[in-house]
Structure formats: C-alpha cells, structure tokens
C-alpha positions, 0 to 999 in steps of 0.5 A, a space after each residue: 382219362 389215363 394215357 394209352 399207348 403213345 402212338 405219336 412218340 416219334 413224330 415232330 411237334 407240329 404233327 403231334 398237335 394235329 394227330 394227338 387224341 384222334 383214336 377211332 375208338 373215341 372219335 370214330 371216322 371223323 376228323 373232328 370228334 362229335 360234340 356230345 351233349 350228355 348227362 344221362 348214359 343208357 345201359 343195355 342191361 341191369 348187369 351192365 349198369 351195376 358192373 361199372 365196366 361200360 366205357 361211358 356211364 354218366 356225362 360228367 364222368 366222360 364222353 367221346 368229346 371229353 376223352 378226345 381232349 384228355 387224350 390229346 393233352 396226355 399225349 402232348 404232355 407225356 402224362 399218365 393222365 389228364 383232366 379238364 376244368 372249366 377255367 385255368 384258375 379252376 385247374 390251379 385250385 383242383 391241382 392244389 386240392 388234390 395234393 394238400 390236406 389240413 396241416 400241410 405246408 405249401 411253398 409257392 413262387 412269388 411270381 405266380 398268377 395272382 388268383 393262384 396266390 389268392 387261393 393259397 391265402 384264402 381257401 387253403 388258409 381256411 383249411 389249415 394249410 400254411 403257404 410260404 412264398 419264395 423268390 422265383 430264382 431260388 433254385 436249389 436253395 429252396 431246400 432252406 425253406 422246407 419244413 417237416 410238413 412241406 407237401 408241395 411246391 407250386 411254380 409258374 415259369 415264366 411268371 406271367 407278369 415278371 417273366 422269371 424262369 425258375 430252375 425247375 429241375 433243381 427245385 424238383 430234385 430238392 422237393 422229391 428228395 423230401 417226398 414233396 410234389 411239384 406243381 407248375 403252371 405252364 400256360 406261357 410255354 405250353 407243351 409245344 415249347 416245354 414239357 414240365 413232366 419231363 423236367 421233374 414236375 408232377 402236375 402240369 397246369 395250363 389255362 387252356 383259355 390262352 394258347 390252347 384255344 387261341 381265339 379268346 372265346 373259351 374258358 378252360 383249364 387242363 391238368 396233366 399228371 405223372 403216375 405218382 400224382 394221377 390217382 390223387 388228381 382223378 379222385 379229387 377231380 371226380 369227387 368235386 364234380 368238375 366238368 367242362 361243356 362240350 362246345 368249349 372242349 370242341 373249340 379247344 381241340 380245334 385250337 390245338 390243331 393250329 397252336 404250333 403255327 400260331 406259337 411259331 409266328 407269335 414267338 417270331 413277332 414277339 422276339 422282333 418287337 421285344 428287341 425293338 423295344 429294348 433299343 428304345 431310350 424310353 425303355 428301362 428293361 424288357 422282360 422276355 426270357 428269349 432275349 440274351 439280356 434277360 436274367 432268365 435267358 440261360 435257364 430258358 435256353 437250357 430247358 425250353 425250345 421256344 418262347 410265346 408272345 407274352 412279355 413285359 416292358 418297364 418304361 424308364 422313369 414314367 409316371 403311372 399317368 404316362 403309362 396309361 396315356 401310352 396304352 390309351 393311344 394304342 390302336 392295334 393293341 386292345 386293352 384287356 386281360 388274358 392273352 394267347 389269342 390271335 389279337 394283340 393286347 396290353 395291360 398295366 401289370 401290378 405284381 403283388 410280391 412278398 418274398 421278392 418285393 417289386 419296386 413301386 416305381 417300375 410300372 409294367 406294360 405287359 404286351 401280348 403279341 398276336 398274329 398281326 403283321 409285326 411291322 404294323 404293331 411296331 408302328 403302333 407302338 412308335 406312334 404312341 411313344 411319340 404321342 406321350 413324349 412330352 408328358 412327365 
C-alpha cells in the first residue's frame, strides 16, 4: 500500500510504534485490526467489478489486516510504500527481482545473510545477472567495482554473523551518481534504531520473523521503498503473487507494539553481556558495533540510535570441539537459528566469504540476548566457561 499523510511524524519512536497503522478507515474502532481471512471479495454491481476502483478487490491484493501492517511499516520507515512477504528470505529475493533484469550486474556485501548470497549465486545467476562481492567496510571505494551494467548494490548492515557496519551514506552516494539502486537488510537495527531510506537506501528489507514479531512463532518479511523504487516493487510483488497469511500479519502487528521496550531491554542487556565477555581471558574479540572497541563503532554511532541484542564472540584459540562443548553446557541459551525473540539463543557462526575471507581458526559464537535477567545469563555463560576450562 502507498503511504498516506504521516500523522505521527512529530511523535517519539515508542509512541509511533503504538500508534502507526491505526487508521480508522482501515481498522475501524478496534485497538487491534480485525483478522480478515479472505480470498473472494464481493462487488455491489458489475460496474464496480469492472472499474477496479473498489478499495479491496481480491484477498491477495489487500485486506484491512494486510493494509494495517503495510501502513505501519511505511510510517515507521518513512517510505512511499511497503509490501509484505512470507519470510525474510522471500523479501530479499522479491526486492532483488524488482530492480534487476537479465544482463545486469549486482554488487553484494560479503557479510550478508548466507541465503541472500545463495539467491545471487543461483537464481540471479541463471537469469544472467552477475554478482561481485565486496568487503563490507569498502565505503566510497566501491566506485572502483562499478561496471557499465551495475544496476544495484545490496548491503546488510551490520552483517548478522560478523557485525560490520557499512558506510551506507557513502555507498549510496556513489551508487546514485551512477544511476544504481541501493538495497539494505535492516533486520538487526529495525527502523526503531535506524531508518535506511533516510540514509540513501532505496529498498529497506526486514526479516520480520525476528524483532518485529519478537516471539519466535511467525515467518514474515517486509520491504519498504522510496518513491523511485516503489513502482518496480509493487509491480513485482503483485505479479509474483506474493502474500502473507492474516494470522501471521496480526501477530507481527501485535509484536511491533512492544518492539521498542523489548529492543531497549535487549540493547541494555546485550551491551552489558558483551562488555563482560570482552574482559574475559578466554575471548579473543567481541563483535558488537555498540562497543567502543569495535572497528565499526564510529559509523554505528554516527548513523544509528541504538543496538539490538545480537552479537558475535570469537574465543581465543579454541578448537571447534571446545566451542561445541561450551554451547552444549549452556542452560539458559537455547541452540537454534533465528534471533530477535524474547528468549536467548546461541549458534556456531560459519561465514562464507570471498572478497574478505574469514580466518578458519576464528570460530564464531553468535549470541542472541533475550529478555531474561542479564545476571542470570552471565552466570550461565560463566558456568560454561568453567566447564570447558580444561579442554583444548
């Protein structure tokens, strides 16, 4: 749906999270929008049917439930319009397909979510689209990689395994000077901490499965577009027949209303735990742009207003077996993919890099800090450090 007048522009972020998308024309008098299950939509007359002017025409093309979340995302992102996809990966592929055509060249950051890399190396490659990967800290030097057919630049900032923050304004300036579009995965920060479209991005992508929903029970993705990218996005999204079930949309809307307080807590706990880990003798490095020691800290501080609860830890000289023993000993951290929910999680990160290869000896423990008491999480980590202290 396209953005209407932004009635909440002067309100603070927490207020906007509560109020966005609650237009009575969409939701009626209800605090939460009705969950509309629909495919067929009826028309009063044949003239209405043929005119195409009715607000709702078919379930895949929009319902009050869909429109409420689209409007919420457009308001939060400052977008011309937003669309919904059935997963974060679906949002990635839809956004890329909306701006690329056969014969184009794509520039993609080397630290992106691995399934996004897979889209480039498989589907886009079969379509005759070439991809060049680049180091995420390249900044304005990305100009050296542009080809006459470079159509788009794809970023994930911070990367969700190695957490480099790219200089998005510098990259966007170079791209736009060459008539290329910029796409960015903003799942880590969400629009609560960073608004990509205000920093030169044309299409902002979020795996709403994570912080938007916040309860680890929904698969959903969102794409927000500026005026330039919106016509291409809405055409591609509609033509591909992409839609999301109303119950997942409802749960995502409900999650957004509390996202600010969740993220504030997860930021606080995440920084506390990251700082504690940084001081441990067992730790070689903590990858968290909110820490002053992090190479990306200056850019993060310049462009973002906060940090989420996801970061990486590199143990000092640990074997893979020792890393696995450490994770297996954790009690409060579940072992599971994804992140952004209320519970703490841990995984072993395995970056696939080509432009900026990752050292094989640097095993990554990725931690998702949930809403548990940070003192309990620290005690859990400390106990696991003690358990593996004699392992090699």
